[in-house]
PAZAPA-4460 file (N, C-alpha, C; in steps of 0.05 Angstrom, whole numbers, plus 32768, in hexadecimal, padded with zeros to 4 digits):
% residues 86
    n_x    n_y    n_z   ca_x   ca_y   ca_z    c_x    c_y    c_z   seq   type   mol
   8133   890E   8661   8121   891E   8650   8132   892C   863B     1      M     A
   8128   892C   8623   8137   8939   860D   812E   8956   860A     2      T     A
   8140   8966   8600   8139   8982   85FC   8130   8986   85DF     3      T     A
   811D   8997   85DA   8113   899B   85BF   8129   89A9   85AE     4      P     A
   8128   89A5   8593   813C   89B1   8582   8139   89D0   8583     5      P     A
   814F   89DE   857E   814E   89FB   857F   813D   8A05   8568     6      P     A
   8131   8A1D   856C   8121   8A29   8557   8134   8A32   8541     7      E     A
   812C   8A30   8528   813C   8A38   8511   8136   8A56   850C     8      I     A
   814B   8A66   850B   8149   8A82   8504   814B   8A83   84E6     9      D     A
   8134   8A85   84D9   8134   8A84   84BB   8142   8A9B   84AF    10      L     A
   8140   8AB3   84BA   814E   8ACA   84AF   816C   8AC6   84B0    11      A     A
   8176   8ABC   84C7   8193   8AB7   84C9   819C   8AA1   84B6    12      A     A
   818B   8A8C   84B3   8192   8A76   84A0   8193   8A80   8484    13      A     A
   8180   8A92   847C   8181   8A9E   8461   819A   8AAF   845D    14      R     A
   81A1   8ABF   8471   81B9   8AD0   846E   81D2   8ABE   846B    15      R     A
   81D3   8AAA   847C   81EA   8A98   847A   81EC   8A8A   845F    16      D     A
   81D5   8A80   8455   81D4   8A73   843B   81DC   8A86   8425    17      L     A
   81D2   8A9E   8426   81D9   8AB2   8411   81F7   8AB8   8412    18      R     A
   8202   8ABA   842A   821F   8AC0   842D   822F   8AA9   8421    19      K     A
   8227   8A90   8427   8236   8A79   841D   8234   8A77   83FE    20      R     A
   821C   8A7D   83F3   8219   8A7C   83D6   8229   8A92   83C9    21      L     A
   822B   8AAA   83D6   823B   8ABF   83CB   8259   8AB8   83CB    22      Q     A
   8262   8AAB   83E1   827D   8AA1   83E2   8283   8A8C   83CD    23      E     A
   8270   8A7B   83C9   8273   8A66   83B4   8274   8A72   8399    24      F     A
   8263   8A86   8393   8263   8A94   837A   827D   8AA2   8376    25      D     A
   8288   8AAF   838A   82A1   8ABD   8389   82B8   8AA9   8383    26      A     A
   82B7   8A92   838F   82CB   8A7E   838A   82CB   8A75   836D    27      A     A
   82B3   8A72   8361   82B0   8A6A   8345   82BB   8A7F   8332    28      L     A
   82B7   8A98   8339   82C0   8AAE   8328   82DD   8AB6   832C    29      L     A
   82E9   8AAD   8342   8304   8AB7   834A   8319   8AAE   8336    30      A     A
   831D   8A94   8333   8330   8A89   8320   832A   8A6C   831B    31      D     A
   8335   8A61   8305   832E   8A46   82FD   8335   8A31   8312    32      V     A
   834D   8A31   831E   8352   8A1C   8332   833F   8A1C   834A    33      P     A
   8338   8A34   8353   8325   8A36   836A   8309   8A2D   8361    34      R     A
   8302   8A33   8348   82E8   8A2B   833E   82E6   8A0C   833C    35      A     A
   82FC   8A00   8333   82FD   89E3   8332   82F9   89D6   834D    36      R     A
   8307   89E1   8361   8304   89D7   837C   82E7   89DA   8386    37      V     A
   82DC   89F2   8382   82C0   89F7   838A   82AD   89E4   837D    38      A     A
   82B0   89E0   8363   829D   89CF   8354   82A1   89B1   835C    39      L     A
   82BA   89AA   8362   82BE   898E   836B   82B1   8988   8386    40      S     A
   82AD   899D   8396   829F   8999   83B0   8281   8999   83AC    41      K     A
   8278   89A6   8397   825B   89A9   8392   8250   8991   8382    42      L     A
   825E   8988   836E   8255   8973   835C   825C   8958   8368    43      I     A
   8247   8948   836D   824B   892D   8379   824B   8918   8363    44      A     A
   8261   890B   8360   8263   88F5   834D   826C   88FF   8332    45      G     A
   8263   88F1   831D   826C   88F6   8302   825B   890A   82F3    46      R     A
   8267   8917   82E0   8258   8928   82CD   8255   8918   82B3    47      I     A
   823D   8916   82A9   8237   8906   8292   822E   8918   827B    48      V     A
   823C   8916   8264   8234   8924   824C   8228   890F   8239    49      F     A
   8211   8915   822F   8204   8903   821C   81FC   8912   8203    50      A     A
   8205   8909   81EB   81FE   8917   81D2   81E0   8917   81CD    51      P     A
   81D6   892D   81C5   81BA   8930   81BD   81B9   893C   81A1    52      Q     A
   81A2   893C   8195   81A0   8946   8179   81A6   8964   8177    53      S     A
   81A2   8973   818D   81A7   8990   818D   81BF   8998   819E    54      D     A
   81D0   8985   81A5   81E7   898C   81B6   81ED   8975   81C9    55      G     A
   81F2   897C   81E1   81F8   8968   81F6   81E7   896B   820E    56      Y     A
   81E1   8955   821B   81D2   8956   8235   81E7   8952   824B    57      D     A
   81E6   8964   825E   81F9   8963   8274   81EA   895B   828E    58      L     A
   81F4   8947   829C   81E7   893D   82B4   81FB   8939   82CA    59      A     A
   81F4   8942   82E2   8205   893E   82FA   81F4   8942   8313    60      F     A
   81FD   8938   8329   81EF   893B   8342   81FE   8950   8353    61      K     A
   81EE   8961   8360   81FA   8976   8371   81F6   896F   838E    62      I     A
   820C   8971   839D   820A   896E   83BA   820C   8989   83C7    63      G     A
   81F7   8993   83D3   81F7   89AE   83DE   8203   89AF   83FA    64      L     A
   820A   8999   8405   8216   8999   8420   822D   89AC   8424    65      G     A
   8240   89AD   8411   8256   89C0   8414   824E   89DE   8414    66      P     A
   8237   89E3   8407   822E   89FF   8405   821C   8A06   841D    67      V     A
   8209   89F5   8424   81F6   89FC   8439   81FA   89ED   8452    68      I     A
   820E   89DC   8454   8213   89CC   846C   8215   89DE   8485    69      G     A
   8205   89D8   8499   8205   89E7   84B1   81F2   89FF   84B2    70      G     A
   81E7   8A06   849B   81D5   8A1D   849A   81BA   8A17   84A8    71      C     A
   81B1   89FF   84A2   8196   89F7   84AC   819A   89DC   84BA    72      I     A
   8191   89DA   84D3   8194   89C0   84E1   8183   89AB   84D2    73      P     A
   818F   8993   84CF   8182   897F   84BF   816E   896D   84CD    74      G     A
   8172   8967   84E6   8160   8954   84F3   815E   895B   8511    75      A     A
   8149   8951   851D   8146   8955   8539   815A   8944   8548    76      S     A
   8160   894C   8561   8174   893C   8570   816A   8920   8576    77      P     A
   817C   890E   8579   8175   88F2   857F   8163   88F0   8598    78      R     A
   814E   88E1   8596   813C   88DE   85AD   8124   88F1   85AC    79      G     A
   8125   8906   859B   8110   8919   859A   80F8   890F   858A    80      F     A
   80FD   8900   8575   80E8   88F6   8564   80D7   88E1   8572    81      E     A
   80BD   88DF   856B   80AD   88CA   8577   80B4   88AF   856D    82      P     A
   80B2   889B   857D   80B8   8880   8575   80A1   8875   8565    83      R     A
   80A7   8868   854F   8093   885B   853F   808E   883E   8549    84      L     A
   8076   8834   8547   8071   8819   854F   8080   8806   853D    85      P     A
   8089   87EF   8548   8098   87DB   8537   8087   87CE   8522    86      P     A
***
């Protein structure tokens, strides 16, 4: 028999997320080398600059795993979900 997933303490998850975002913000403001490291962990893949009539368009994908990883459980434990018919 499987055990149900633990209840999520939303207040604790919010506090943890705020703390992590403050730490990330502090890392960005601390100095250029630390900001580069922080951004390299946040930005997934390439940064694309495309010229536009009024300037440039900047596009990139953000991976929030380094910032919020572990704050909120992602999935139920294996075996907890109902089986779907084939």
